[in-house]
N, C-alpha and C positions, 0 to 999 in steps of 0.2 A: 482573456478577452473581457472588455468592458461591455457586457451584454446589453446594458440599458443605455448605451451612449447615443443610440439613435431613437430616442423616445418618440419624436414626432413621426419619424418614418415608419416605425412599427404601427402606430395608430392609423396612418394613412393607408398603408398596404393592406391591412386587414379590414379596412373599411371599404375596399374596392369591391365592386359588384362583379367584375369580370377579370379574367387572367390578363387581358390586354392592358387594363388599367394598372394592374400590379407591375406589369412589365414596363409600362411607360414611366411609372414613378421610379423604378429602378434605373432606367436610362437617364432620367433627369438627375439622379444622384451621381451619375458617372461624370458629369461636367465635361471637361475637355476630352475625356476618354470615351465619350459616347460614340464617336465614329468607329472606334475599334469594335465595339459590341454590335453596332449596326452592320458592320461587315460580316460578322458571324451569322446574323439573321438573314442577310441577303444571300449569303453563300448557300444556305439551306432552304431557300424559299420554294424550291421544287421538290423537297424531300420532307414531307410532313412530320415523320417521326423524329428525324434529326432536328428539325426546327423546334418541335416540342421539347426535345432534350435541351436545346440551347436556351429556350425560354425558362425551363426549370432551373438551370444553372444561374442565369442572369437575374431572375427575379428574387432569388435568395442570396445573391452575391453581396448586396449592400451591408449585410450583417457580419461579414468576415473582414478581419484586419490582421496585421502582423506587425511586430516591432523591428525597428532597425536602429542600431547604434554601434559605435566603435567598440564598446564593451562586449556586445553580443558577438562581434567578429572575433574578438580576442578569446572569448570563452570557447569558441569553436576550435581555434588553434590549440588551446589548452587540452581540450578533449581528445583531439587527434594525437597529441603528444602522449597523453596518459594511456591511450589505447595501444599505441606503438610499444610503449615500455611495459604495459601490463601492471603499472604501479604509478603512484604519485608521491612526490616529496611533500614535506610539511610546508615548504615555501609555495608549492603549487596549490596546495589545499587552501592556504591563506589567501592566495591570489583569487581563487574562486569565491571565497567568503567575502573578500573585499568587493568583488564584482556584484554580489548580491546586495551588499549594503550601500554601494556607492554608484550604482548605475545611474547615469545622467544623460541628458541630451537624447532621450529616446524619442524616436519619431514613429508614430502610428500610421501605417499605410493601409488604405482601404482597397480591397480587391476590385471593387467596382470602378475605381479610378486608376488601377494599375494593369489589370489583365489585358493582354494583347490578343488580337484576333487570331494570329498564327498559332499561339499556344492553345487557345480554346478549341479551334478547329481540329488541330492535331489530336487533342485529348478526346474529343467527341468521335472522330473517325476511328481511332484505335479502340476505343471502348465498344463501339458498334461492331467492329471487326471480330473481337473475341466473343461478344455476346452471340453473334450469329454463327460463328465457326465451332464453338465448343458444344459437343452433343448434350451435355448435362444442362445447358441453358434452353433447351427446346421449349420448356414450359415456364421459363422465368418471365414474369410479367414485365411490362414496360415500367410500371411503378417501382417494382423491386430492382430492376436494372438501374433506374435513376439513382437509387440510394446505395446500391451495393457494388456497382462496377463503374458507373459514369463519373462520379465526382473528381474534380481536378485537384482537390485538397482534402485534408482530414479535419484540421481544426485551426490552430493559430500559427502554424509553421510558415516560414517565408515562402513566397511563391517560387516555383521552379517548373520548368518544362520537363517533367520526369517520365511520363508514361512510355514514350518510344524507347528510351534507354532501358527501362525495366523489361519491356516486351521483348526487345532484341536479345537481351541476356537470358531471360528465364522461359520464354515460350518454347524455344528450341530444346531447352533442358527438359521441360515437362513433356514435350512430345516424344523425346527420346526415352523417357522413363515410363511413360504410361500412355496407352492408346485406347483405354476403356471409356465407359460412359458414366462411371460412378463419381460424382463430384466430391464425396467425402474421401474416397480413396485417392483421388487426384490431389486434394488438399493435403492429406497426410504424407503422400510421397514427396510433395514439394517441401513440406515442413521438415521431413527427415533430411532432405538434400540441404536445406538451409542450415540445419544444425551441423552437418558435416562440412559444409562449404567454408564457414567462417564462424569463429567463436564470438558469442555475444558477451561483452564485458559488462556485467551488472554493476552499475556505478551509482550509488546514492549518497556519496559523501557530500555532494553539493546539489543545490536546486538550480538546475540549468534551464534555459529557455528551450522550447520545442524546436528541434532541428529540422531542416528541410529535407526533402526526399533524396536529393542527389548526395548530400552529406551522409545520409543513412545508407545509401547504396554502398558506400565505401567504408563507412565507420560504424560498426555495430557496438554501440556503447550507450548506456543510459539505464533507465528503469523499465518497469512493465509498460510504461507509456511508449517508449521508443521501440521496445520489442514488438508491441502490437502494431506500431506504425510500419515497421519493416515488413511484417506479414501482410498488412493491408495493401501496401504498394505492390508487393510481389503478386499477391493473389488477384487483385483487381486488374493488374496489367496483363494477366494471362486468362482472364475471363472466369475466375472463381469468385462467386458472389460472397463477399465478407463484409463485416464491420466490426465494431468494438463495443463490448458491454462493460459497464462499470458499476461499482457501488460507491456512493458518496463518502461513506465513512463506515468502516467495519466496527460493529460493537465488540468484536473480539480483538482484532489487530490494531485498532485505533488509528487507522489511516485509510485513504482511498486506495482503490486498486482497479485494474482493468485487464481484460483478456479479449481474445477474438472469438467471433462466432461465424460459422459458415452456414449458409442456407442450403439445406438438403433439398432434393427434388420433391420431397413430400411437403415442403413448406416449413418444416421444423428447423429451428436454429440450433446448431450443435457447437458447444464450447470447444476451443482449443487454444493453446498457448505454445507457439511453435518451438520454443526452447525448453518446454517442460512437459507438455502432454499433447497427444493427438486428439482429433475429434473422434467421437464414438457414438454409435446409435444405442448403446447400453443406457437405458433410462435410469439405472441406479447409480451412474457415475456422479461423483462429486469431487470438487477440489478441496474439500474440507476447510472451507472458510465461511464464517458467518457473515452474511451480507445485509440483512434487514430488508432492503429494497434494491432492485436492480434496474438500471436504465440502459438504453441502447443509444449510441451516438448516431446521429443522422446528419445529412447535409441540409435537408429542408427544415424550415421553421415548424415547430410542433404546436406552439400555442401563441395566440395573439397577445400583444403587449398589455392590453387592458387587464388580462388575467395575470400575466407575469408580474406586473407591478404590484399586485396584491399579495404576492407570495414572499416568504422569508428568503433571504439572499441565497441560501443553498439550493433552492429550487428554481432560481431565475435563469438558468441556462436554457435558452430556447431550442437547443439542438439535442435535447434528451427526451427519449420516449420511455415511459414506464413499461417494462416487460417482466415485472415480478411474477406474474402468473405463469410464465414459461418455466420458472425455476421452482416455485413453491406451490403451484396448483391454484385453483380458485378457492379462496376462503374469505371469511368475513368475521370481523371482531366488532361486536356492539358493546360500547362502554357507557356506563352510567356516569353522567357528569356531576361534579360537586358544585359547579357554578355555571351561570349562563355564559354562552359563547356564541359569537357570530360565525366563527369558522373553527376548524379543527385540523391539527397536524400531529404527526408522531415524531418524537425525537429519540435518538440514542445517546447514551452517556459519553461525554468527554470530560476529562479531568480539568481542562483549562478553559474551555469555551462554553461550559454549561451543556444543556441539551442541544444537540445538532439535529435539525429537521431533516428527515429523509423521505417523508411521504405526507400525502394530504388525505383527509377524510371528509365526511359530510355530517353536518349537525341536523338532527331531527328531534324536535321537542327537547327532552333532557338527556339525549344520548348522542354519541358520536360513533359513526361507522367507518371502519378502516378495512379496505379490501386487499387481498393478495399480499399478505405480509409473511415474513419468514417465521416459522414456529421456533420456540425456545430462545427467543430474544426478548430482553426487557425493554419495553417501550414506555415513554412518557407522553400522554396526551397533552397537547398544548394549544393555546390560542395565540394568534398573531395580530396585533393591532398597534398602529402608530410606531412601528419599528420595534416593538417589544414582544417577547415570548412569555406567556403566563401559563402555569400548570392549571388544568381544568378538571383533573381526575387523578385517581391513584394510578401508579404504574401498573402495567399488566404484561402478561405473557400468553401467547397463543400456544396451547398444548393440544396438538393434533386437531380435533374438531371442537374444542371448547376453550373458553377464555378463562384464565386464572388471574383474578385481580389481586394485587399484592397489598392488602389492607392490613396494617399492623394489628396484632392481637396481644395476648398476655405475654409477659416477659419470660425469658429463659437465660441461663448462663451460657455464654459462648466463649470459645477460645480461638484467638486469631493468630495466624502465623505469617500471613502475607497480605500485601495490599494490591497485588496484581497476580494473575494466574501464572503458574509454572507449567509451561508446555513441554510435553515429552520430547518433541522434535527440536526444541531450541535450548532454552536455558538449562533444562534438566541434564542435557548431554554434557555441559561444561563440567559439572561436578564429577561425572563418570570418568573424566580424564585424570582424576586424582587416583583412581583405583590402581593398586599394585605399584604405585610410585614408591621410590626408595629415598631415604636420607642416609648419606654415607659420610664418613669422616676419615681423615688421614693426616699424617704429618709430612707426606710427600705429595708434591704437586701432581705427580702422575697417578696418585691414588693406588699405589702399590707399596705396601699392603693397605687395606682399608678396613674399617669397622662399619657394619650396617647398624645404624641407629634405630631405624624404624622402617617397616613395610606397611603400606596402607592396604590391609587385607579386606577391609570393609569400610563403608562410608557412613559416618555419623549423620544424624538427622540435622544437626546444626550446620550453619554456613560458616561460622567462625570456628575452625577446628583447632583445638589445642592438643598437641601431641607431646606427651611426657617422654623425656629422654632419661634413661637409667644408666648410661655409661658413666664410669668413674674416671675416665681418661680425658685429658685436654688435647685439643687438636688445633692446627692452623688452617686446614683446608676442609671445606664441607661441600657436599654435592647434593642437589635435588634432581633425581633422575626419573623420567617416565619410561614406560615400556616401549619397545621398538615400534609397536604398531599404534602408539598413542600420541596425542598432541600435547605439547607443553604450552599450556595456556592458563595462567594463574594471575589472580588479582593482587594478592599480598602474601609474602613469606617473611617472617621475622624470627630471629633466634634470641633466646634469653638465657642468661647465666645465673649465677648466684644472686640472691636478694632480688630476684625478678627484674634484673636490669637488662635492657636490650643490648645485644652485642653490636657494635658498629664495626663493619668490616672495611679493610683498606681497599679491596677491589671486589666487585661483583660483575660477572660476565657470563655469557652463554655460548655454546657451540652451535646454536641455531640463530638464523637471521630473522628479524621481525617479519611478520606476514606481509605487512605493507610498511613502507618507509615514511610513516607519518606518526605524529605524536601519540595517537590512539593505541599503537601496538608496541611502544618502545620498552626496553628492558627496565628503565627507571620506574616504570609504573608499578612493578611488583614489590617495591619497597617505599612507596610514596605516601602510605597511610590513607589512601583513597580506594576503598573497596570496589568502586565502579570502574576505575581505570585498570588496565591489565597489560601483561606482556603475552604475546602470542607468537610462537615460532613457526616459521614457514615449513620446516622439515619435521618429520615425525621422529620420535625416539631421542630427543635431545635433552640437555641438562642445563641447570643453573649451577654456577660455581661461586664459592665465597672464600675469600682469602683474608687471613688476619696475620699481622706481623708478629703477634704473640699468641701462644696456645690459649684456647678458650674451652672452659668446661661448660657444656650446654645442659640446661635442665629441662627446657621445653622449646618447642617450635610452634608458632601459630601460623596456620595456613588458611587462606580464604580463596576458594576456587573462583575462576571467572564467573560472574553472575550478573543478574539484572538489577541488583541492589534493591529488590522489592521485598526482602524478608524483614523481620522486625530487628532493627539495629539497636544495640545497647546505647543508651544515652539520647537517642532521638525522641522527639516529642510527637505523639500521634493523637488524632482526634477522630472519633467514630461518629458517623451520622446515620440516621435512618430517614426514609422518605415518608412524609405525611401528606401526600397528595397536594392539594392546593396551598398548603402551608409550607411546602418545600422541604428542605433538609433541616432536620432537628438534631442538635448535638446531644450525644450521650456522654460527653466529657473527654478530657485529655488524660493521657497516660504517657509515662516515659518507658522506653524499651529497656529490658534487662538482659542478662546473659542467657536466660532461658529461651530468648527469641520468641516469646509468646505474650499476648495481651489477653486479659480477662475482663469481660464486660457482662452486664445485664442488658439485654436488648429484646425488643418485641419479636415474637414469632411472625412468620409470613410477611416479612417486610424486606424492602430493598436496603442494603447496607453499603456504606462507603467509608473506607478507612483512609484517612489523609495523613501523610507524613508532613508535619509542619516545619521540619528541620531541613529537609533536602528532597531532591527527586522530582520527577515529572509524571512517571507512569503510575496510574491508579485506575482501578476498575471496580464497578459495583458488583455485588454478589448477594447470594442468598445464604442462609445458615440452616441446614437441615441434617438430621441424623448425625449430630455432633461434629459437623465439619463445614468449612466454607465451600460453597459451590459457585464457581464463576460461570457465567453464561457463554461458554466456549464450545467448540465442536466436540472436543474430547469428553465434555461433561454432559452431553445431550441426553444420553441414556439415564444418567443419574438424576438429572432434572426431571425427566419424564417419570421415572419411578417415584421420586419423592413428592411430586405434586399430585399423584393419583389419590 
């Protein structure tokens, strides 16, 4: 959404002294659609509470819009087709990419000029019905009802008259499964039903527009955004008060993310993500994602335009409310400034966009104060003027109840092995798939008999694995085989003969199908000399086969597991930087990667470091260096950071 498209309107609405004036200005924006909205107000003129609900929806309506275009319609058809097959072809993938690059003739439609009386009245009536009928809403205030049950839309999705259809489908189901009064239990029971009812196809191959409620009723496909939308529509339709919380940019995962929250009868909001985890009252629960700051999606405008216009772009969404205190408790970081500043913000690191602002602070004399931030995250204090962000202090990290400023000190020798963290649950698993894999050779296509050339009994520290072969025989057929319970997923495999010359095979094939029928997972990727591409088989326990028309004597095999390509690559050029506060990033020089997959530098202690690959790649993350190793500010390292900063 173009949040600042209605500049004049924002100013006028928040200059109004009464709600009636705000409503009148909204009605003026409706133009020829004004009679439709006035029908709604007239319909509820004898019901003061429903009238107030209608006023709440209408006065905030001018700031909502959605896109319409032939390309958006075609992408909806494509998504339906992909969901039906459970896969997509390379041609379909390219079609989606072309849509992203070539979308034209987009029409922006404003809710205030499109919403019809019949839709709004039906929405309000059904919302009130479940608010009053469900026992857990006994003490749900009108204000919370307006934000958590009443809204006719979520964000920028196309308008649809969705609520009745969802109610008719899911209210009966909820009533048949649960007759109690616990809103959390009701929410969880419905979440479990949704998981069993229909598979949600997590699809992030393409950036697609937000789909409407009716489409999502029948098509569970998308990212965390669509997953949250599905839950929001279902829960609100049956009277369970929910919304969506988000972080703008994770300092760990380097993208945004969202999940749902349900309002407990205690007034506390509990996180859930219907396809991943249920809501719980256990205060120790965490989804193990670093967030920095957390915001709650609302229907009503949260800040007037005169404030929004002074903020960096990442904070200009008027429908977000800062709820970080609910996640990290009440805390405060007071930072000494290196230069004068009129305002103060905190940013988290991005490799391509510089520091991305995720929160706002206050300047007092020579200090900046930031409240309710996540501990064990590296923040950069910034000032924003004339559209530019400027560092105003050294980076810092909140460690429990104290602030640790990362001010460079005397130098130390450091040894670097990665430019981005290796997570136990993600990239680290890929290498494990090589364990107990076998290399076999035979002169019979049926591999009877065969010779075992090598068994991967342990995993070397390096990512480029050189396997010496000691067989004295020459063979025409070779096989790379993974165990029956393992996944064949490999980035590169190359065979070498005498004089270190690579063997070129006549045929390379697999008895496993690609995980998806797109270029990213194809067989050719495992011998294309690109360590970031890979072949991944759909079935477990499969093999790669190599056929040569003439017998070949093999002296070594080079294997590279599927990986994130963030280790130190031989031949690539790297540059290390450290952060010097208002002076920004200072270079410590360039080095070229070697076979050791290590870089050696002299770098200041107690400083923020950034290793940049100048040859290739996108993923990079800042880190600390303590106790002779790199420490990236991720959830898995939190205890190590805590101990090392004491």
